C-alpha positions in Angstrom: 0.0 0.0 0.0 1.3 3.4 -1.0 0.3 6.7 0.5 1.7 9.6 -1.4 1.4 13.0 0.4 1.1 15.8 -2.2 2.4 19.3 -1.9 -0.1 21.6 0.0 -2.5 23.8 -2.0 -5.1 26.5 -1.4 -8.1 25.5 -3.5 -10.3 23.0 -1.5 -13.2 23.4 -4.0 -11.0 22.7 -7.0 -9.6 19.5 -5.6 -13.1 18.3 -4.7 -14.1 18.9 -8.3 -11.4 16.6 -9.4 -12.2 13.9 -6.8 -15.9 13.9 -7.6 -15.5 14.5 -11.3 -15.1 12.0 -14.2 -11.3 12.1 -14.1 -8.9 12.9 -16.9 -9.8 9.8 -18.8 -13.3 9.0 -17.4 -11.7 6.6 -15.0 -13.6 7.9 -11.9 -16.6 5.7 -11.0 -19.1 6.2 -8.3 -17.2 8.8 -6.2 -18.4 8.9 -2.6 -17.2 9.3 0.9 -16.0 6.3 2.9 -15.2 8.2 6.1 -14.7 11.7 7.4 -13.9 13.6 10.6 -17.7 13.8 11.3 -19.2 11.3 8.9 -22.9 11.7 9.8 -22.8 15.5 9.5 -20.8 15.6 6.3 -22.5 16.5 3.0 -21.7 13.9 0.4 -22.4 15.0 -3.2 -21.8 11.4 -4.4 -24.7 10.1 -2.3 -26.9 13.1 -1.7 -28.3 14.9 -4.7 -29.0 18.0 -2.7 -25.4 18.3 -1.4 -22.9 20.4 -3.5 -19.2 20.6 -3.8 -19.3 24.2 -2.6 -21.1 23.2 0.6 -18.6 20.4 1.3 -15.7 22.8 0.6 -17.1 25.4 3.0 -17.6 22.8 5.7 -14.0 21.7 5.4 -12.6 25.3 5.2 -14.6 26.7 8.2 -11.6 26.6 10.7 -9.5 28.3 8.0 -11.9 31.1 7.6 -12.2 31.6 11.4 -8.4 31.7 11.8 -8.0 34.1 8.9 -10.6 36.5 10.3 -8.7 36.6 13.7 -5.1 36.8 12.5 -3.5 39.4 10.2 -1.6 36.9 7.9 -4.1 34.6 6.1 -3.4 30.9 5.8 -3.2 30.0 2.1 -1.4 26.6 2.1 -4.1 24.7 3.9 -5.1 21.8 1.5 -3.5 18.5 2.4 -4.0 15.7 -0.1 -2.9 12.1 0.2 -3.9 9.4 -2.3 -3.7 5.9 -0.8 -3.5 3.0 -3.2 -3.5 -0.8 -2.8 -1.3 -3.1 -4.9 -2.9 -4.5 -8.1 -2.8 -8.1 -6.6 -4.4 -7.1 -3.3 -7.9 -8.3 -2.5 -10.9 -6.1 -2.8 -11.4 -3.7 0.2 -14.8 -2.7 1.3 -15.8 0.9 2.0 -15.7 0.1 5.7 -12.2 -1.2 5.4 -11.1 1.8 3.4 -12.6 4.1 6.0 -10.6 2.3 8.8 -7.5 2.7 6.7 -8.1 6.4 6.2 -8.5 6.9 10.0 -5.2 5.3 10.6 -3.5 7.4 7.9 -4.7 10.7 9.2 -3.9 9.7 12.8 -0.3 8.7 11.8 0.2 11.9 9.8 -0.9 14.2 12.6 -3.9 15.5 10.8 -6.4 13.8 13.3 -4.6 12.0 16.1 -6.7 9.4 17.8 -8.8 10.9 20.6 -8.1 14.5 19.6 -11.5 16.3 19.4 -10.0 19.5 18.1 -8.1 18.0 15.2 -8.2 19.0 11.5 -11.2 18.4 9.3 -10.8 15.7 6.7 -12.6 13.4 4.3 -11.8 10.2 2.4 -13.2 9.9 -1.1 -13.4 6.6 -3.1 -13.9 6.7 -6.9 -12.1 3.4 -7.8 -11.7 -0.1 -6.4 -8.1 0.2 -5.6 -7.6 3.6 -4.0 -9.0 6.5 -2.0 -8.1 10.1 -1.7 -7.8 11.8 1.7 -8.3 15.6 1.7 -7.8 17.7 4.9 -7.6 21.3 5.7 -4.6 22.0 8.0 -6.1 24.3 10.5 -7.3 22.7 13.7 -10.6 23.5 15.4 -8.7 25.5 18.0 -7.0 27.6 15.3 -3.6 26.0 15.6 -1.7 24.3 12.8 -1.0 20.6 13.0 2.5 19.2 13.4 3.2 17.5 10.1 7.0 17.4 10.2 8.1 13.9 9.0 4.5 12.9 8.4 5.6 11.0 5.3 7.7 8.7 7.4 5.0 8.1 10.0 2.4 7.5 7.2 4.8 5.0 5.6 5.2 3.1 8.8 1.4 3.1 9.2 1.0 1.6 5.8 3.4 -1.2 6.6 1.3 -2.1 9.7 -1.9 -1.8 7.6 -0.5 -4.3 5.1 0.1 -6.8 7.8 -3.2 -6.3 9.6 -5.3 -6.5 6.4 -3.3 -9.3 4.6 -2.1 -7.0 1.8 1.1 -7.1 -0.2 4.0 -6.3 2.1 6.2 -3.5 0.9 9.6 -2.6 2.3 10.1 0.2 4.7 11.6 3.4 3.3 14.9 4.9 4.5 14.7 8.4 3.1 17.4 7.7 0.5 15.1 7.2 -2.5 14.7 9.7 -5.3 11.4 11.5 -5.5 8.8 9.8 -7.6 7.8 11.7 -10.8 4.6 13.8 -10.3 1.6 13.4 -12.6 2.4 16.8 -14.0 6.0 15.8 -14.9 4.8 12.5 -16.5 2.1 14.3 -18.5 4.6 16.9 -19.7 7.1 14.3 -20.8 4.4 12.5 -22.7 3.3 15.7 -24.3 6.8 16.6 -25.4 7.6 13.1 -26.6 10.2 12.4 -24.0 10.8 8.9 -22.7 11.9 10.2 -19.3 10.8 13.1 -17.1 13.3 15.9 -16.8 14.5 14.9 -13.3 15.0 11.3 -14.4 16.9 12.4 -17.5 19.1 14.8 -15.5 19.9 12.1 -13.0 21.1 9.7 -15.7 23.1 12.5 -17.3 24.9 13.5 -14.1 25.7 9.9 -13.2 27.1 9.4 -16.7 29.3 12.4 -16.3 30.7 11.5 -12.8 33.4 9.0 -14.1 34.8 11.8 -16.3 35.4 14.3 -13.6 37.9 14.7 -10.7 36.2 17.7 -9.1 32.8 19.4 -8.9 33.9 22.2 -11.2 35.0 19.6 -13.8 31.7 17.9 -13.5 29.7 21.1 -14.2 32.0 21.9 -17.1 31.5 18.4 -18.5 27.7 18.8 -18.2 27.8 22.1 -19.9 29.8 20.7 -22.8 27.1 18.0 -23.1 24.5 20.7 -23.7 23.0 20.5 -20.2 22.1 23.8 -18.7 24.0 24.6 -15.5 23.3 27.3 -13.0 26.1 27.4 -10.4 25.7 29.2 -7.1 28.8 31.0 -5.9 29.9 32.9 -2.9 31.6 36.4 -2.9 35.0 34.7 -3.3 33.8 32.7 -6.3 33.7 29.4 -4.4 31.1 27.0 -5.6 28.3 26.8 -3.0 25.6 24.9 -5.0 24.3 24.1 -8.4 21.1 23.5 -10.4 20.7 21.9 -13.8 18.1 22.2 -16.5 17.0 20.1 -19.5 16.9 22.0 -22.8 13.3 22.7 -23.7 11.9 22.2 -20.2 10.1 25.5 -19.7 7.5 26.7 -17.3 4.2 28.4 -18.3 5.9 31.7 -18.7 8.5 30.3 -21.1 11.3 30.3 -18.5 13.9 27.6 -18.2 13.2 25.2 -15.3 16.3 24.3 -13.1 16.5 21.5 -10.6 19.0 21.5 -7.6 21.1 18.4 -7.4 19.6 17.4 -4.1 16.1 17.4 -5.6 17.2 15.1 -8.4 18.7 12.5 -6.1 19.9 12.5 -2.4 23.5 11.6 -3.4 23.8 14.4 -6.0 24.1 17.3 -3.7 27.2 19.4 -4.1 28.8 18.4 -0.7 28.3 14.7 -1.5 29.7 15.1 -5.1 32.7 16.9 -3.7 33.4 14.2 -1.2 33.2 11.5 -3.9 35.2 13.4 -6.6 37.8 15.3 -4.6 39.0 12.7 -2.1 42.7 12.3 -2.0 44.6 9.2 -2.9 45.4 6.9 0.1 49.1 6.2 0.8 50.4 3.2 -1.2 53.2 0.9 -0.2 56.0 1.0 -2.8 55.8 -2.7 -3.5 52.1 -2.4 -4.4 53.1 -1.1 -7.8 54.7 -4.3 -9.0 52.8 -6.2 -11.8 50.7 -3.1 -12.4 48.1 -3.9 -15.1 48.8 -2.5 -18.5 45.3 -1.4 -19.6 42.5 0.3 -17.8 40.3 -2.8 -18.2 42.8 -5.0 -16.4 43.4 -2.3 -13.8 39.7 -2.2 -13.1 39.6 -6.0 -12.7 42.6 -5.8 -10.4 40.9 -3.2 -8.3 37.8 -5.4 -8.0 39.9 -8.4 -7.0 40.8 -6.7 -3.7 37.1 -6.9 -2.6 36.3 -9.9 -0.3 33.2 -11.2 1.5 32.7 -10.5 5.2 34.0 -13.0 7.6 33.2 -11.3 10.9 30.9 -8.6 12.4 31.8 -5.3 10.8 32.6 -2.1 12.6 31.3 1.4 11.7 34.6 2.2 10.0 34.4 -0.9 7.9 30.8 -0.2 7.0 31.8 3.3 5.9 34.5 1.9 3.6 32.2 -0.7 2.2 29.5 1.9 1.4 32.2 4.0 -0.4 33.2 1.0 -2.5 29.6 0.3 -3.4 29.1 3.9 -4.5 32.3 3.7 -6.6 31.2 0.3 -8.0 28.2 2.0 -9.6 30.5 4.6 -11.2 32.7 1.7 -12.6 29.7 0.0 -14.0 28.6 3.2 -15.7 32.1 3.8 -17.1 32.2 0.3 -18.4 28.8 0.7 -20.1 30.0 3.9 -21.9 33.3 2.4 -23.1 32.3 -1.2 -23.9 31.6 -2.3 -27.5 28.2 -1.3 -28.8 26.7 -4.7 -28.7 27.4 -5.1 -25.0 26.2 -1.6 -23.8 22.4 -2.3 -23.4 22.7 -4.7 -20.5 25.6 -2.7 -18.8 23.6 0.5 -19.0 20.5 -1.2 -17.5 22.8 -2.5 -14.7 24.1 1.0 -14.1 20.6 2.5 -14.0 19.2 -0.1 -11.5 22.3 -0.2 -9.4 22.1 3.6 -8.7 19.6 2.9 -5.9 22.1 0.5 -4.3 24.8 3.2 -4.3 23.4 5.1 -1.4 22.2 4.2 2.1 22.0 5.9 5.5 25.6 4.8 6.2 28.0 7.6 5.6 30.6 6.6 3.1 34.4 7.1 3.7 34.9 8.1 0.1 38.7 8.1 0.4 38.6 4.4 0.7 37.2 3.9 -2.8 40.0 5.8 -4.6 41.2 2.7 -6.5 37.8 1.9 -7.9 37.1 5.5 -8.9 40.5 5.8 -10.5 39.7 2.7 -12.5 36.4 4.1 -13.6 38.0 7.4 -14.7 40.7 5.6 -16.7 38.1 3.5 -18.5 36.0 6.6 -19.2 39.0 8.3 -20.7 40.5 5.4 -22.6 40.5 5.6 -26.4 40.7 1.9 -27.0 38.2 -0.8 -26.2 38.9 -4.0 -24.4 39.8 -7.3 -26.1 37.4 -10.2 -25.5 39.1 -11.8 -22.5 39.6 -8.4 -20.8 35.9 -7.5 -21.1 34.9 -11.0 -20.0 37.1 -10.8 -16.9 35.9 -7.3 -16.0 32.1 -8.0 -16.4 32.6 -11.2 -14.4 34.4 -9.2 -11.7 31.6 -6.5 -11.7 29.0 -9.3 -11.4 30.7 -10.8 -8.3 31.2 -7.3 -6.7 27.4 -6.6 -7.2 26.6 -10.0 -5.6 28.8 -9.0 -2.6 27.0 -5.6 -2.5 23.6 -7.3 -2.5 24.6 -9.5 0.4 26.0 -6.7 2.4 22.9 -4.6 1.9 20.7 -7.5 2.9 22.8 -8.2 6.0 22.4 -4.5 7.0 18.6 -4.5 6.5 18.8 -2.2 3.4 15.9 -3.8 1.6 15.5 -1.3 -1.2 19.3 -1.3 -1.9 19.5 -5.1 -1.8 16.6 -5.3 -4.3 18.3 -2.8 -6.6 21.6 -4.7 -6.5 19.8 -8.0 -7.3 18.2 -6.4 -10.3 21.6 -5.1 -11.5 23.0 -8.6 -11.0 20.5 -10.0 -13.6 21.7 -7.5 -16.2 25.4 -8.0 -15.3 24.9 -11.8 -15.6 23.6 -11.3 -19.1 26.5 -9.0 -20.0 29.0 -11.4 -18.6 27.5 -14.3 -20.6 27.6 -12.3 -23.7 31.2 -11.1 -23.2 32.5 -14.6 -22.5 30.6 -16.2 -25.4 33.2 -15.5 -28.2 36.1 -16.3 -26.0 34.6 -19.6 -24.9 33.9 -20.6 -28.5 37.6 -19.9 -29.4 38.9 -21.8 -26.4 36.7 -24.9 -27.1 37.9 -25.0 -30.7 41.4 -25.7 -29.6 40.8 -27.9 -26.6 43.8 -30.0 -25.4 44.0 -33.7 -26.2 42.3 -36.4 -24.0 45.4 -37.2 -22.0 46.0 -33.6 -21.1 42.4 -33.1 -20.1 42.6 -36.1 -17.8 45.7 -34.7 -16.1 44.0 -31.3 -15.7 40.9 -33.0 -14.3 43.1 -34.5 -11.6 44.4 -31.0 -10.8 40.8 -29.8 -10.5 39.9 -32.6 -8.1 43.0 -31.9 -6.0 42.6 -28.1 -5.9 38.8 -27.8 -5.4 37.5 -31.2 -4.5 34.1 -30.0 -3.2 33.3 -28.4 -6.6 35.2 -30.8 -8.9 32.2 -32.7 -10.3 30.3 -29.6 -11.1 33.3 -28.1 -12.8 34.0 -31.2 -14.9 30.4 -31.6 -16.0 30.0 -27.9 -16.8 29.7 -27.3 -20.6 32.5 -24.8 -20.1 35.0 -27.4 -19.0 36.7 -27.9 -22.4 37.4 -24.1 -22.5 38.7 -24.2 -18.9 41.0 -27.0 -19.8 42.4 -24.9 -22.7 43.0 -22.0 -20.3 44.8 -24.2 -17.8 46.9 -25.8 -20.6 47.9 -22.4 -21.9 48.8 -21.2 -18.3 50.9 -24.3 -17.7 52.8 -23.7 -21.0 53.6 -20.2 -19.6 55.1 -21.6 -16.5 52.1 -21.5 -14.1 50.9 -24.4 -12.0 47.3 -25.3 -12.8 46.7 -26.6 -9.3 47.8 -23.3 -7.8 45.8 -21.2 -10.2 42.7 -23.1 -9.5 43.1 -22.7 -5.7 43.7 -19.0 -6.0 40.7 -18.5 -8.3 38.4 -20.4 -6.0 39.6 -18.3 -3.1 38.8 -15.1 -4.9 35.3 -16.0 -5.8 33.4 -18.8 -3.9 31.9 -21.3 -6.3 29.0 -22.7 -4.3 26.5 -20.1 -5.7 28.0 -20.0 -9.2 25.7 -21.2 -11.9 28.5 -22.3 -14.2 31.7 -22.7 -12.1 33.9 -23.5 -15.1 33.0 -20.2 -16.7 33.8 -18.3 -13.5 37.2 -20.0 -13.3 38.0 -19.2 -17.0 37.7 -15.5 -16.5 39.6 -15.5 -13.2 42.5 -17.7 -14.5 42.8 -15.9 -17.8 43.2 -12.6 -15.9 45.6 -14.1 -13.3 47.7 -15.9 -15.9 48.5 -12.7 -17.7 51.2 -12.0 -15.2 54.5 -13.9 -15.5 54.8 -17.1 -13.5 56.3 -16.3 -10.0 60.0 -16.8 -9.6 60.3 -17.9 -6.0 63.9 -17.0 -5.5 63.4 -13.5 -6.9 60.3 -13.1 -4.7 62.2 -14.1 -1.6 65.0 -11.6 -2.4 62.4 -8.9 -3.0 60.8 -9.5 0.4 64.2 -9.4 2.1 65.0 -6.1 0.5 61.7 -4.4 1.4 61.8 -5.4 5.0 64.8 -3.4 5.8 65.3 0.4 6.0 67.9 2.3 4.0 70.4 1.7 6.9 69.7 -2.0 7.1 67.4 -1.8 10.1 64.4 -4.1 9.9 60.9 -2.5 10.0 58.8 -3.5 13.0 56.6 -6.5 12.3 53.4 -4.4 12.3 54.7 -2.4 9.4 55.5 -5.4 7.1 53.3 -5.4 4.0 50.8 -8.3 4.1 49.1 -10.0 1.2 47.3 -12.9 2.8 45.1 -11.3 5.5 41.4 -11.4 4.5 39.5 -8.1 4.8 36.8 -8.2 7.4 34.0 -6.4 5.5 32.2 -6.9 2.2 33.7 -4.6 -0.4 36.2 -3.2 2.1 40.0 -3.2 1.9 42.6 -3.7 4.5 44.2 -0.3 5.1 47.8 0.0 4.1 
C-alpha cells in the first residue's frame, strides 16, 4: 500500500471537483465518501443529490476562515492531499475497510490524532476499487496548525502495519534515500513533449554518466555544460562553488522560462557536498611494493581493483561499513564507465545494470569516500580510454563486476537495506547477461582448440585436488573444455594449474556460481596474464623491502601483508 502525500495547496473546492469529477480519462466511477472527521454531519455530493461541492468545501474550510478572520496573515497553504493505493494483486477492500485505513493514515500523519476532538477536518473519497483520496484542511478547530513534520515517514510506517493487519502485499520500509517519484504533471509533460523520461530522471542519468569523467565538482559542471545540459552554479563572494542546479533543454514553465532542478532534488546523493566528497577525495598512501605487476590497460586495472574486494568473515565495525559503502558507491561509477566504453553490442545490459544499481549506491551509512580511490581511478581511466577491451579483458571485467554486485547485495541484505538489496539484485541480472555475452566468443575460441584427451585427464586431476568440493560440477560444466584450454595455456607459460585453481576459487566462492567453469575461465585468464612467479626473486624482493635504507628491519606491524582477508564486504585492509 502506497500513501503519497502531495504538496499543499489552497483550493479546496478545486480538488473536490477533481475527486468527484469523471477524471482525466473518465476513470472515476461512483465517487463517494467512505469516512470523514464527522461522517454523519458531512454532506456527500456522491450520495446526496442535494449536497454540493461548494457546501462540502465550506464545511472543510470553516476553521481556516475563522483563523484568517482573527489573524492578520491569512493561511493559504491549507489543503492536504494524500492518495492511498493498494497493490494490483491485493484483495478487494470494502468501504468500511477503506474508512478504517483512512482513519489510521490521518492519525499517523498528525492530521487527526486518535482521541483529539480539536483535530483538523478531513474526508476520504473513493472513486475506484483500488484507492482512496484523503483531503484535509490543515487548521485545527482551536485555530492552531497541525504538526506535520516527518508525516511521510509516519504514514509509511502506518502503511506497513496496515498491510500486515489486512493481509495485503507487504512493501519494504523506506529509509529516506530514494529519489522523488515523478509527479503526474511531470509525466504528462514528458508524454506531451515526446520524452521517454521526465526531466529529473533524464538529468539524474546525465549526471551519473558524467561523474566518471570528472575529478572535481567544477570539472563535473563543465562536462555537463559541454554535453548541452544547462547549468546554474551558485557561488559565494569569493567565487567558491556553493551549490548548483541543472536544467534540461526545452523544459520551460508556463511563462516560457527555463526550469532548473537543484542536485539534491534530483537524487539525495547528487548534492554538491556529496559530489565533492566523492570526486575530490585524496589518494590513500600506497606501499612502494604495491606497484609491481601493475596492469597495462584500464580494463585490467579495473579488474585488479575489484579483485581486492572480499566477502565479510566477521561482524563489521562502523569504520568498515563506511569503507564498504564508499566502495559500493564507486562500484556504480565503474559499471557506468564500463557501459560507456564497452563495445556497442554489450552496452544495453551494462547501461541497464548501471541504472538499476544507482539505488544500491546510497544508504544511510555515511561513506568514507577516500577508501574507494582505487575503484574511482579505474572508472575514470576507463571513461577516458580511447581503446576498447579485447574479448578476454571484457569478460574478466564483467565477471568481476558481477561478483562485486553480488557482494554488495549480500552486504545490503545483512544490514537490512531492503531497497538497496533489491536494486543490487536487479543489477545482477543485467550483469549476468552482460558477462555471458562477453564470454561467449572467448569460450567458442577456447573450445575450438581444446587439449587432447590425455592432457584433459591430467588437468581434471588438478581440479579434483585443488577444489575437491566443486570438482564434479566443474568437470560436468559445458565450459569445462574451455577451462581445460586456459589451464593448458597457463601451464605452458610456467604457471601451475593446481595453484591457479586454488587462487581463483579463493577469490570467488563457487557454491553459488551457476557455471563454475566459466567463473574459473575469466579468473584464471586474468591471473595468468602476469608472469609465473620466480620464488627465488620473490624471496629476495621481500628481504630487500623489510629493511630500511640503513639495514634496520621494520617493526613487524609495518611489514606489507598480502594474505590477511578483509573483514568487511567490499572493504579493503588499510595499508
